[in-house]
C-alpha positions as CSV (number, residue, x, y, z in Angstrom):
1,X,-5.4,18.1,12.0
2,X,-8.6,16.0,12.0
3,X,-6.9,12.8,13.4
4,X,-7.7,11.1,16.7
5,X,-5.7,10.7,19.8
6,X,-8.0,8.1,21.4
7,X,-7.3,4.5,20.7
8,X,-11.0,3.6,20.7
9,X,-10.9,2.9,16.9
10,X,-8.5,0.0,17.5
11,X,-10.9,-1.8,20.0
12,X,-12.9,-3.6,17.3
13,X,-13.0,-4.2,13.5
14,X,-16.4,-2.5,13.5
15,X,-15.0,0.5,15.3
16,X,-12.0,0.8,13.0
17,X,-14.2,0.6,9.9
18,X,-16.6,3.2,11.4
19,X,-13.7,5.6,12.1
20,X,-12.3,4.9,8.6
21,X,-15.6,5.7,6.9
22,X,-16.4,8.7,9.1
23,X,-12.9,10.1,8.3
24,X,-13.5,9.9,4.6
25,X,-16.7,11.9,5.1
26,X,-14.8,14.5,7.1
27,X,-12.3,14.8,4.2
28,X,-15.2,15.5,1.8
29,X,-16.4,18.2,4.2
30,X,-13.0,19.9,3.8
31,X,-13.1,19.5,0.0
32,X,-10.3,20.3,-2.4
33,X,-8.8,18.5,-5.3
34,X,-6.3,16.4,-3.4
35,X,-8.9,15.1,-1.0
36,X,-11.4,14.4,-3.8
37,X,-8.8,12.1,-5.4
38,X,-8.1,10.3,-2.1
39,X,-11.8,9.8,-1.2
40,X,-12.7,8.7,-4.8
41,X,-10.0,6.1,-4.7
42,X,-11.0,4.7,-1.3
43,X,-14.8,4.8,-2.2
44,X,-14.3,3.2,-5.6
45,X,-12.4,0.3,-3.9
46,X,-15.5,-0.8,-2.0
47,X,-19.1,-0.8,-3.1
48,X,-20.6,0.2,0.2
49,X,-18.4,3.2,0.6
50,X,-19.2,4.3,-2.9
51,X,-22.9,3.9,-2.2
52,X,-22.5,6.2,0.8
53,X,-20.2,8.8,-0.7
54,X,-20.7,8.6,-4.5
55,X,-23.4,11.4,-4.6
56,X,-21.2,13.8,-2.6
57,X,-18.2,12.9,-4.7
58,X,-20.1,13.6,-7.9
59,X,-21.2,17.0,-6.7
60,X,-17.6,17.9,-5.6
61,X,-16.2,16.7,-8.9
62,X,-18.6,19.1,-10.8
63,X,-17.6,22.0,-8.6
64,X,-13.8,21.3,-8.9
65,X,-14.0,20.8,-12.7
66,X,-15.9,24.1,-13.1
67,X,-13.3,25.9,-11.0
68,X,-10.4,24.3,-12.9
69,X,-11.9,25.2,-16.3
70,X,-12.4,28.8,-15.2
71,X,-8.8,29.0,-14.0
72,X,-7.5,27.5,-17.2
73,X,-9.6,29.8,-19.4
74,X,-8.5,32.9,-17.5
75,X,-4.9,31.9,-17.0
76,X,-5.1,31.9,-13.2
77,X,-2.5,30.1,-11.1
78,X,-3.6,26.6,-10.1
79,X,-2.4,25.9,-6.6
80,X,-2.6,22.1,-6.7
81,X,0.1,19.5,-6.5
82,X,1.1,18.3,-10.0
83,X,0.4,14.7,-9.0
84,X,-3.2,15.4,-7.9
85,X,-3.8,17.7,-10.8
86,X,-2.8,15.1,-13.3
87,X,-5.0,12.4,-11.7
88,X,-8.0,14.8,-11.6
89,X,-7.5,15.7,-15.3
90,X,-7.4,12.0,-16.1
91,X,-10.7,11.5,-14.3
92,X,-12.2,14.6,-15.9
93,X,-11.2,13.3,-19.4
94,X,-13.4,10.3,-19.0
95,X,-16.0,11.7,-16.6
96,X,-16.5,10.8,-13.0
97,X,-19.6,8.7,-14.0
98,X,-17.3,6.4,-16.0
99,X,-14.9,5.7,-13.1
100,X,-15.2,1.9,-12.6
101,X,-15.4,0.4,-9.1
102,X,-12.7,-2.2,-8.1
103,X,-13.5,-5.8,-8.9
104,X,-12.0,-9.0,-7.5
105,X,-11.8,-12.6,-8.5
106,X,-9.7,-15.7,-7.9
107,X,-7.3,-17.3,-10.4
108,X,-6.2,-20.7,-9.0
109,X,-4.3,-20.0,-5.8
110,X,-4.1,-16.3,-6.6
111,X,-6.3,-13.2,-6.4
112,X,-6.8,-10.7,-9.2
113,X,-8.2,-7.2,-9.0
114,X,-9.2,-4.6,-11.5
115,X,-8.4,-1.2,-9.9
116,X,-9.3,1.5,-12.4
117,X,-8.4,4.6,-10.4
118,X,-5.1,3.3,-9.2
119,X,-4.0,3.1,-12.8
120,X,-4.1,6.9,-12.8
121,X,-1.6,7.3,-9.9
122,X,2.0,8.7,-10.4
123,X,4.6,6.1,-9.9
124,X,7.2,8.2,-8.1
125,X,10.2,6.1,-7.0
126,X,8.4,2.9,-7.9
127,X,8.8,3.7,-11.6
128,X,12.6,4.0,-11.6
129,X,15.2,1.2,-11.7
130,X,17.0,1.2,-8.3
131,X,20.6,0.0,-7.7
132,X,20.7,0.5,-3.9
133,X,18.2,-0.3,-1.1
134,X,19.3,2.8,0.8
135,X,19.1,6.5,0.0
136,X,19.2,9.4,2.3
137,X,16.0,11.1,3.4
138,X,15.3,14.0,1.0
139,X,13.7,17.0,2.6
140,X,12.9,18.4,-0.8
141,X,11.1,15.3,-2.1
142,X,7.7,13.9,-1.1
143,X,7.4,12.9,2.5
144,X,4.8,12.6,5.3
145,X,5.9,15.7,7.1
146,X,4.4,17.9,4.4
147,X,1.8,20.2,6.0
148,X,-0.9,19.1,3.5
149,X,-0.4,15.5,4.5
150,X,-1.6,16.0,8.0
151,X,-5.3,16.4,7.0
152,X,-5.1,13.0,5.4
153,X,-4.3,11.3,8.7
154,X,-6.8,8.8,10.1
155,X,-5.1,8.6,13.5
156,X,-2.1,10.0,15.2
157,X,-0.8,9.3,18.7
158,X,1.3,7.0,20.9
159,X,0.9,3.3,21.0
160,X,3.2,0.8,22.9
161,X,5.5,3.7,23.7
162,X,6.0,4.9,20.1
163,X,4.5,7.8,18.1
164,X,2.8,6.6,15.0
165,X,0.7,8.3,12.3
166,X,-1.9,6.4,10.2
167,X,-2.7,8.0,6.9
168,X,-5.3,6.9,4.4
169,X,-3.6,5.2,1.5
170,X,-4.4,7.5,-1.4
171,X,-4.7,4.6,-3.9
172,X,-5.8,1.5,-1.9
173,X,-5.6,-2.1,-3.0
174,X,-6.5,-3.9,0.2
175,X,-9.3,-3.5,2.8
176,X,-9.1,-0.6,5.3
177,X,-5.8,0.3,3.8
178,X,-3.6,2.8,5.7
179,X,0.0,4.0,5.7
180,X,1.7,3.4,9.0
181,X,4.5,6.0,9.7
182,X,6.5,5.4,12.9
183,X,8.3,8.3,14.5
184,X,7.4,10.5,11.5
185,X,9.3,13.6,12.6
186,X,12.6,11.7,12.9
187,X,12.7,11.8,9.0
188,X,13.9,8.3,8.6
189,X,14.5,7.0,5.1
190,X,12.7,3.9,3.7
191,X,15.4,1.6,5.2
192,X,14.0,-0.7,7.9
193,X,15.8,-0.5,11.3
194,X,15.8,-2.9,14.2
195,X,13.7,-0.7,16.4
196,X,10.9,-0.2,13.8
197,X,11.0,-3.9,12.9
198,X,10.5,-5.1,16.5
199,X,7.9,-2.4,17.1
200,X,5.8,-3.3,14.1
201,X,6.1,-7.0,15.1
202,X,4.8,-6.1,18.6
203,X,2.1,-3.8,17.3
204,X,0.6,-6.4,14.9
205,X,0.6,-8.9,17.8
206,X,-1.0,-6.3,20.1
207,X,-3.8,-5.4,17.6
208,X,-4.4,-8.9,16.5
209,X,-6.8,-9.7,19.3
210,X,-9.1,-6.7,18.7
211,X,-8.7,-6.4,15.0
212,X,-8.7,-10.0,13.6
213,X,-7.1,-9.9,10.2
214,X,-4.7,-7.0,10.9
215,X,-1.6,-7.2,8.8
216,X,1.3,-4.9,7.8
217,X,3.1,-4.9,4.5
218,X,6.5,-3.4,3.7
219,X,8.3,-2.5,0.5
220,X,12.0,-1.8,0.7
221,X,13.6,0.6,-1.7
222,X,14.0,-1.3,-5.0
223,X,11.0,-3.4,-4.2
224,X,8.5,-0.8,-5.5
225,X,8.5,1.5,-2.5
226,X,7.2,4.8,-3.9
227,X,8.2,7.1,-1.0
228,X,11.6,7.4,0.7
229,X,10.2,8.1,4.2
230,X,10.0,5.1,6.5
231,X,6.4,3.7,6.3
232,X,4.6,0.5,6.2
233,X,1.1,-0.5,5.0
234,X,-1.5,-1.5,7.6
235,X,-4.7,-3.1,6.6
236,X,-7.5,-5.3,8.0
237,X,-8.8,-8.4,6.2
238,X,-9.8,-11.7,7.7
239,X,-9.3,-13.5,4.4
240,X,-5.7,-14.8,4.1
241,X,-3.5,-13.6,1.3
242,X,-2.3,-16.4,-1.1
243,X,1.2,-16.4,0.5
244,X,-0.5,-17.5,3.8
245,X,-2.1,-20.7,2.4
246,X,-1.1,-23.9,4.1
247,X,-0.2,-25.6,0.8
248,X,3.1,-23.7,0.4
249,X,6.4,-25.2,1.7
250,X,7.2,-22.1,3.8
251,X,4.0,-22.9,5.7
252,X,4.7,-26.6,6.1
253,X,3.0,-27.7,2.9
254,X,4.4,-29.6,-0.1
255,X,4.3,-27.0,-2.8
256,X,7.0,-24.5,-3.7
257,X,6.0,-20.8,-3.9
258,X,7.0,-19.2,-7.2
259,X,9.5,-16.9,-5.4
260,X,11.7,-17.5,-2.4
261,X,9.7,-16.9,0.8
262,X,10.7,-17.5,4.4
263,X,8.3,-17.4,7.3
264,X,9.6,-16.4,10.8
265,X,7.9,-16.9,14.1
266,X,10.6,-15.0,16.1
267,X,11.4,-11.3,15.6
268,X,15.1,-11.7,16.3
269,X,15.6,-14.5,13.8
270,X,13.7,-12.4,11.2
271,X,15.9,-9.4,11.9
272,X,19.1,-11.5,11.6
273,X,18.0,-12.5,8.1
274,X,16.9,-8.9,7.1
275,X,20.3,-7.7,8.3
276,X,22.0,-10.1,5.9
277,X,19.8,-8.8,3.1
278,X,20.9,-5.2,4.0
279,X,24.5,-6.2,4.0
280,X,24.2,-7.7,0.6
281,X,22.2,-4.8,-0.8
282,X,19.3,-7.2,-1.7
283,X,15.8,-5.8,-1.7
284,X,12.8,-7.5,-0.3
285,X,9.1,-7.3,0.7
286,X,7.6,-8.2,4.1
287,X,4.2,-9.2,5.4
288,X,3.8,-9.0,9.2
289,X,0.9,-11.1,10.6
290,X,0.1,-11.7,14.3
291,X,2.9,-13.9,15.6
292,X,4.8,-14.1,12.3
293,X,6.5,-12.5,9.4
294,X,6.8,-13.5,5.7
295,X,10.0,-12.3,4.1
296,X,10.4,-12.3,0.3
297,X,13.9,-11.5,-1.0
298,X,13.6,-10.6,-4.7
299,X,15.2,-8.9,-7.7
300,X,15.2,-5.1,-7.7
301,X,12.8,-3.2,-9.8
302,X,14.3,-2.8,-13.3
303,X,16.2,-6.0,-12.8
304,X,13.6,-8.3,-14.5
305,X,11.0,-8.0,-17.2
306,X,7.8,-6.7,-15.6
307,X,4.6,-8.3,-16.8
308,X,2.7,-6.1,-19.3
309,X,-0.4,-6.2,-17.2
310,X,1.4,-4.7,-14.1
311,X,2.9,-1.4,-13.0
312,X,5.1,-3.2,-10.4
313,X,5.4,-6.0,-8.0
314,X,5.1,-4.6,-4.5
315,X,4.5,-6.6,-1.3
316,X,0.9,-7.3,-2.4
317,X,1.9,-8.9,-5.7
318,X,4.7,-10.8,-4.1
319,X,2.1,-12.1,-1.6
320,X,-0.1,-13.3,-4.3
321,X,-2.5,-10.4,-5.2
322,X,-2.4,-9.1,-8.8
323,X,-3.5,-5.6,-9.7
324,X,-4.7,-5.0,-13.3
325,X,-5.7,-1.8,-14.9
326,X,-7.9,-2.8,-17.8
327,X,-10.8,-5.2,-17.8
328,X,-9.3,-7.5,-20.5
329,X,-6.3,-8.3,-18.4
330,X,-8.5,-8.7,-15.3
331,X,-10.7,-11.2,-17.2
332,X,-7.9,-13.2,-18.9
333,X,-5.0,-13.4,-16.4
334,X,-4.7,-17.0,-15.3
335,X,-2.8,-18.9,-12.6
336,X,-0.1,-20.2,-15.0
337,X,0.7,-16.7,-16.2
338,X,0.8,-15.4,-12.7
339,X,3.3,-18.1,-11.6
340,X,5.4,-17.4,-14.7
341,X,5.4,-13.6,-14.1
342,X,6.1,-13.9,-10.3
343,X,9.0,-16.3,-10.9
344,X,10.8,-13.6,-12.9
345,X,11.3,-11.7,-9.6
346,X,13.0,-14.7,-8.0
347,X,16.4,-13.9,-6.5
348,X,18.7,-16.5,-7.9
349,X,21.0,-16.8,-4.9
350,X,20.5,-20.0,-3.0
351,X,22.8,-19.2,0.0
352,X,20.6,-16.1,0.8
353,X,17.8,-18.4,1.9
354,X,19.9,-20.4,4.4
355,X,19.0,-19.3,7.9
356,X,22.2,-20.5,9.6
């Protein structure tokens, strides 16, 4: 495993970014189709990364494409995961040189991004309607204990008394985007428990002083979680997400957010509310920030009409960031349409939002 045990990368934003970028270069040294996809997605998300890694990615792409063509012509076995193979074939069909870099813009209170390579990803669980927010861990399904996943780790070790693994997000949509897996080998399903909740609350508070802008998102099952192995999404960006803006009622402002949102400044009060959601089989998204938590109860995936421009409303969309996959949608999506589409996920159950 190429991950680190030292906590030095958490000492500053510059150090974290340096370790993040150096790790992507290390994955390119290893090579292979799956790591090509991961590094391409991360490099294409940020211009500087692509400037540094684009030449090496292009060379690796040519080698992998030639090897794949030879295998297909000769009928050789292709020892690649189906998901990675499909994404690589999509890239090969247009050519690596036509892979567009991610673009960002504002639309009123909201942010919109055009994320070309993410449109190629498999949807896994996030593509299926879900009736329950709990399902048992499936050893036969995709999970983070798979041997090939360990080379994708940015960092592994103990912090604040708990073992955590940080993996690169294979298809990122926020800055320095990682998957945070607490107690990986315990094989916990994607069903938040009290220990994990209080730990992540403390972790974000702990890292907030050295990594300004550190935040952690969470998708419950039914809220467009794609993997049923307990994980959250850690990222670092100083710019607030739209849900964090002062204008919204949940932040003390005078404007209602398009979907129900509660902000907690106490981990116990937050857990009491999350417990009620669990008891009522209501799904939700979370955003942990230093000293607080945004909780967004919502309709389950498949329970409302999804906008034509979207593959799903995860924590990022519920927090005000919209991912589009073609340039026309990116250019034309406006604030009124975003409010309309977000409101379709509104959980129409007033009592669920009473804290007492």
